[in-house]
N, C-alpha and C positions, 0 to 999 in steps of 0.2 A: 505863363504857367497856368493851366486849367485846375478846376477843381479837383479832378480826379489825380492830378499829378501832385497837388499839395496834400491830399488824403494819404496817398502811398508814401510820399516822401516823409511826411510827419511820423506816420507809423514805422516807417524803416529807420529813421533816426533815432527815435525814442528806444525802439527795440534794441539797437545797436548800443546806446548809452547804458541801458539796463543790464545788456550782457556783459559789458565791460565791467561795470560796478560789481556785478556778482562775482566774476572771475578774479577780478582784481582782490576783492574781499577774501575769497577762498585762498589764493595765492599767497596773500600776507598773513593769514593765520598760520599756514604752513611755514612760511619764512620766519615768522616770530618764534615758532615751536623749534625750529632747528638752531636759531641763533640764541636762544634764551640762555644757554649755559655762558656763552661768550659774553652777552650783555652782563650777566651776573658777576662773572669771574673779573671783569675790568671796572665793575662797579659804575657802570655809565648811568648817568642822570637821564631822567625822562626826555629833557630836551633835546639831548644828543641823539636819542633813539629816535624821536619825533623828527629831528632834521633829516635823519637817514631816510625814513620812509616818505618824507616829503620829496626825495629825490627819486625814490625807489617806485613809487606809484606812476608817475608819467613814463618812466623808462619801461616798467612792465606792461602798462596799459598800451603803449605803442607798439611793443614787441608782439602782443597777442592781437594786434587790430586786423591783421588779413584774415585771422581765422574766427574773430569775434563778428567781423562783419559778415562772413560767410553763414554763421550761426544764425545771426540775427535776420539774415535774408531768407534762410530756410523756415525760420521760425514765423516771420511775418507772412510770407508767401503761403505757407501750407494752412495757416489760419484763414487767410483768405479765401484758399481753395476750399477748405474745409466747409465754409459758409456760404458756398457756391457764389462768391462776389466776382472771382475771375470769369467763372462760366457766364455771369451776367453782363461784364465787361465785354467779352468776346461776342456775345449774342447782340450787343448794341451797336456793333460795327467797329469796335476798337480793335486794331491789330495786335497781334502777340508783339511784334517789334516795337509798336507804340507803348504797350503795356510796359515793358522794360525801360524805357526813358527815365521815369522818376527814379528808379533804383540806380540807373549809371549815374544820373546828376547828383545822388546822394554819396555814391562811391566816389566820385571824383572830388566832392567837398572833402570827404574824409581823407582821400588819397592826398590831396594838395596840403591839408593840415598836417597829415602824418609826415610828408616829405619835409616841410618847414622844421617840424619840431625834431625829426631824427636828423636833419642835416646841420642844424645850428642850436636850437636851445637845449635839448636833451643831452647832447655831449658835454656842454658846460655844466650842467648840473651833475652830470656823471663823473666829473673830476672830483666832486665831493664824496659821491657814493663810493667810487672804486677806492680812494683814500680811506675812507671809512673801513671798508672791508679789508684792505691791507693792513691796517692798524689794529684791527680789534678781532677779527676773524681768521686771519692767515698767519701761518708761521712767519717768523722773521725771515727776510730773502736773503740769501748767499748767492753772490756771483761765483760760479765754480769753473768757468772755462779756463782752459789754458792755451797758451800760443795763439794769441788773438791777433788776427790779421784785419786791419781796417782802413779802407780808403777814405781819407778825410777830405780831399781835394782834388781836382783834377789830375794833379801831378804829384801828390803827396800820399805817401802810404806809412802808416803807423803800426808797430807791432809792440806787443807787450806778452811777457811769459805769463803774467798771472796778475789779478787785480783784487784788492778788498774793498767792497762795496762799502763797508762800514768805517774804515780808516781814510777811505778814498785814496789809497796809495798802490801803485803799480811798480813791478820790478821788471828789470831787463827790457828797459824801454828804447825803442829805435824808430826814428823818424827819416825817412828817405824822400828826396825830392828827384823825380825821374822826368827827363823831358825827351821824349821819343825814347830811343833806345841808351840813352845817356843818362847815368847818375850825376846829378849836380852837387847835391849835398847829402851828408848822412850824419844825423845827430844821434849819439847813442849815449846813454845814461843807465847808471846802476838802479836808480830809483825815481819815479815820478809822483809828485803828490799834488793835490787839489788846494790852492790857497783861496779860502772863502773870501776874504776881505778884498782882495784884487780881482777875483773872479777869474784867475787864470791858473795855468799849471806851472810848477817849479821843477825842474829837473835838477837831480844832485848827482855830484861826481860824473859829468859831462865831457863829452869828446865829440867836436864838430870837425867833419872833414869835408872840405870843399873841393871840388875837381873843376879845373879850367883846361881843357885840352889833356895835355900829359901831365899837368902839374896838379899837385895836392897840397893842400894847405891844411894844416892841424891845428886846432885850438882846444885848449882844455880848460876846466875850471870846476868849482866846487858846487855853484848853485847859480841857476839861470832861470829867469821868468820867461815862458813862452805862450804864445796864444796858438790853441788847436781849436779846430772845428769840431770840437767833441767836449762834452761835459760829463759830470757823474750820472746825470739822469740817463745817458746812454748805456749805463752799466746797471741801473736798477731794474727791478722787475717790470717786464712790458706785459704782464697779464690784464687783459681787458683794456689795454692802453689804446687800441683801436676804437673802443667805444666812447673814449673821451675826447676824440678829436672831431671838430667840425669838418665839413667837406673840404673846407679851404685848408685846414691844417692837414688832413689827409693827403691832398695833393702834393703840398710842401714835403711831408714825411715820406711819401712815395718817391718823389724826386731826390730827396736826399740819400734814401737808403739805395736806391739805384746807382747813383753817383759814387757811393761807398762799395757797390757790389755786395751789399748785405744778402743774407739767405732767407730772412724773414719777411721780404717784401710782399709776398703772397697774401700775408694776414691782412695787411693794409689794404691790397687792392681788391680782396674779395668782400671786405667791409665797405669798401667805396661803391663796388657794384651792387651791393645789398641795398645801400641806401636808395638807388635809382630803380632796384628791381621791385621792391616791396610796395610802392604806390600802385604799379601795374597788376601786382598780385591781388590787391584789394578789388580792382575793377574786374578781373578775371573771375575771381571767386564770387563775386557779386552776381554775375553773368551765369555762372554754373548753378549757383543757388535758387536762383529764380526759375530756371528751366527745369530743375530736377524736382522742385517742390510746386509747380504750378497745376499738376493734375491732382485731383482729388482721389487720395489713397484709402483703400479700404481698411489699411491698418490704422488710420486716423493720423492726427498730428503728430502723435508721439513717435511712430514709427519713421515718418519723414525727418523729425528732428534727430532721432538716433541714427539714421543713415547720414544725416549731414555731419554728425560727430564723427562717424566712421570715415567719410571722405576727407575730412579735416585732419583726421588722424593720418591717412594716407599721405597727404600733402606735407604734413610735417616730417614724416619718415623720409619721404622722397627729398624733401629739402636738405635735411641733415646729410644725407648720403652724399648728395651732389656737392653740398658745402664742402665736406670733407674730402671729396676727391679733388676739389679746387685748391684747397689748403695743401694737399699733399703734391701738387702739381701733375696729377694724373691726367687732369683735362685742363683746358685753358680757363682761367677765373671767370671769365665772361660768360662762356658757356656753361660751366659748372654752376653759377648763381642762377643762370636763366633756364636750365633744364625744367624744374618744377612748373614754371609759367608757359613754357613751349608745350609740354604734355598736356596741362590742364586747359591751355587754349584750344588745342586739338580735340580734347575730350569736350569741350564746351560747343564747338561748332557741330559736332557728330550729334551731342543731345539736342542742339537746336533744330535739327531735321526731324526730330520726333514729337515735338511739342504741338499741339492742336493750334490751328490757325483761325 
């Protein structure tokens, strides 16, 4: 790495850290203001609030990383252009493509760190952050669905008329075992409840029907312990649940939900693709930031920074729209997540043709 590379890389990374710290501080102040009433209502100790924000800071810093990298790129490049340093570099024989190299190196370093954080470290800390929000800032969750059908195994189908997530009791329970087109077993019960000590389900006033060819065998009883591939957690609020899962846990959850034929699998699939998309967004936005701010502008550095914020705002809006389309199933999840990157990559190559060589 040459002196010029180290010079640009140092400025780029230091500007990125500066922008992250500023934005995180602003967002924290806003968040504390919004949640102050909840903190006072629950009489939370300073240590509890501090623990929450220790989890909040890396989450929000990583979330805004693509945008902060873009803003930092525009800031440092426009300053270099304003001091005619870029003109001097190009005049000395350095090509524009070579000038971009230290930026791309910095973007790759940030992208790799971001991928590791968002894939494994941050989801683990988010488990505490989301639990904190659920307990102190959200209303108690009530499971309100009726006529619940769940595929809990390749040949097993469960039905509940309703379920109370506070008492962990379900009513009008049915478990059917189907092989091909034939029903092998049908377990029916008036009530099913979760046994915390044994970590399994107990069915009450049950009837078991077993079928062998044309023969039917009926067994009845008052109580019966049974193991089901489902727990009370499956009936708890899944708000922000996808954020608390590592990539490995996301893959397992997606496979489980698909085996059950669940309707909300898109939420987890979109989250998984976002984990892989975000690092590429950092590199793409860095590339665009260098190109659009490399010229010396008559409006000065302020104008280019403002333009950078405008483009960042457009990217955020486009990302939110495409993500919503993907969650609703209107576009394939992979395409929906990647639409902003595809559009901005095309924009980057168009802008690249206009820069001075």
